[in-house]
PLY file of the C-alpha trace (Angstrom):
ply
format ascii 1.0
element vertex 116
property float x
property float y
property float z
element edge 115
property int vertex1
property int vertex2
end_header
18.93 -17.28 32.71
16.85 -18.44 29.78
15.85 -15.44 27.70
12.60 -15.49 25.76
13.16 -15.78 22.01
12.89 -12.42 20.25
10.50 -13.82 17.65
8.11 -14.93 20.39
8.44 -11.53 22.11
7.75 -9.45 18.96
4.68 -11.54 18.14
3.32 -10.70 21.59
3.95 -6.92 21.49
0.63 -5.05 21.16
-1.17 -8.37 20.74
0.70 -9.14 17.51
0.08 -5.78 15.82
3.79 -4.86 15.88
4.66 -8.11 14.10
1.88 -7.57 11.54
3.06 -3.99 10.93
6.65 -5.11 10.45
5.56 -7.86 8.05
3.43 -5.48 5.95
6.09 -2.76 5.80
8.80 -5.27 4.91
6.66 -6.42 1.96
6.18 -2.83 0.79
9.91 -2.16 1.16
10.92 -5.24 -0.83
8.48 -4.37 -3.63
9.80 -0.78 -3.81
13.43 -1.97 -3.88
12.59 -4.33 -6.74
10.71 -1.60 -8.63
13.26 1.21 -8.21
16.55 -0.68 -7.93
17.37 1.50 -4.90
17.89 0.52 -1.27
15.67 1.29 1.69
15.40 0.38 5.36
13.01 -0.89 8.00
13.71 0.01 11.62
12.20 -1.34 14.80
12.84 0.68 17.95
11.87 -0.76 21.31
11.73 1.52 24.36
11.70 -0.11 27.78
10.81 1.97 30.86
10.09 1.03 34.44
6.35 1.00 35.18
6.84 2.52 38.61
9.26 4.48 40.73
11.92 3.15 43.00
14.81 0.77 42.79
12.77 -2.41 42.90
11.63 -2.73 39.28
9.37 -5.70 38.66
7.21 -4.20 35.87
8.20 -2.47 32.64
6.36 -0.63 29.87
7.34 -1.58 26.32
6.78 0.86 23.45
7.60 -0.04 19.87
8.15 2.26 16.90
8.33 0.97 13.34
9.72 3.26 10.65
10.57 2.56 7.05
12.43 4.45 4.37
10.95 3.22 1.13
12.84 4.22 -2.03
10.87 6.38 -4.42
11.08 6.11 -8.20
12.95 8.83 -10.05
10.73 11.62 -11.27
11.06 12.97 -14.77
12.00 16.53 -15.70
10.46 19.03 -18.09
12.18 21.80 -20.03
10.57 25.23 -20.43
11.63 28.57 -21.82
11.22 31.66 -19.66
9.44 34.51 -21.44
10.16 38.22 -20.95
7.07 38.44 -18.73
8.36 35.57 -16.56
5.93 32.95 -17.81
6.79 29.42 -18.86
6.61 28.40 -22.50
7.31 25.13 -24.32
8.34 27.19 -27.38
11.38 29.44 -27.57
9.96 32.95 -27.10
12.46 34.61 -29.50
12.22 32.06 -32.27
9.61 32.50 -34.98
7.31 29.63 -35.78
7.66 28.05 -39.18
4.45 28.34 -41.21
4.05 24.62 -41.76
1.21 23.36 -43.92
-0.03 19.97 -44.88
1.41 18.66 -48.10
-1.23 17.34 -50.47
-1.10 13.96 -52.08
1.35 13.93 -55.02
-0.09 13.88 -58.52
0.06 10.45 -60.14
2.97 9.97 -62.47
2.78 7.93 -65.66
5.80 6.15 -66.96
6.74 5.65 -70.60
8.17 2.43 -71.77
11.54 2.58 -73.51
11.79 0.80 -76.80
14.97 -0.47 -78.28
0 1
1 2
2 3
3 4
4 5
5 6
6 7
7 8
8 9
9 10
10 11
11 12
12 13
13 14
14 15
15 16
16 17
17 18
18 19
19 20
20 21
21 22
22 23
23 24
24 25
25 26
26 27
27 28
28 29
29 30
30 31
31 32
32 33
33 34
34 35
35 36
36 37
37 38
38 39
39 40
40 41
41 42
42 43
43 44
44 45
45 46
46 47
47 48
48 49
49 50
50 51
51 52
52 53
53 54
54 55
55 56
56 57
57 58
58 59
59 60
60 61
61 62
62 63
63 64
64 65
65 66
66 67
67 68
68 69
69 70
70 71
71 72
72 73
73 74
74 75
75 76
76 77
77 78
78 79
79 80
80 81
81 82
82 83
83 84
84 85
85 86
86 87
87 88
88 89
89 90
90 91
91 92
92 93
93 94
94 95
95 96
96 97
97 98
98 99
99 100
100 101
101 102
102 103
103 104
104 105
105 106
106 107
107 108
108 109
109 110
110 111
111 112
112 113
113 114
114 115
């Protein structure tokens, strides 16, 4: 029995749309792996069922499912203080603020020359 090559078969499934979908998702997966440094996966599932009833099966129905697990970049974190009224604050609620003010330009200083 000479089996049809899998590459030829997958290019024929859904008139080539399964192959195109796999190609596109593989490109997205490879780009995400490069960007994040994390692994992912691409899975092709092929279901084969008889097209009719009975023991004499001469037709089958092929259904494909393509799924991918693309790695996501790490998300940053933020730190907040919780106030007594259960609100979020960037400033510590029990710490007073320092009354900071802008410092003016320093007065010019003149130097005297030392004589010997």
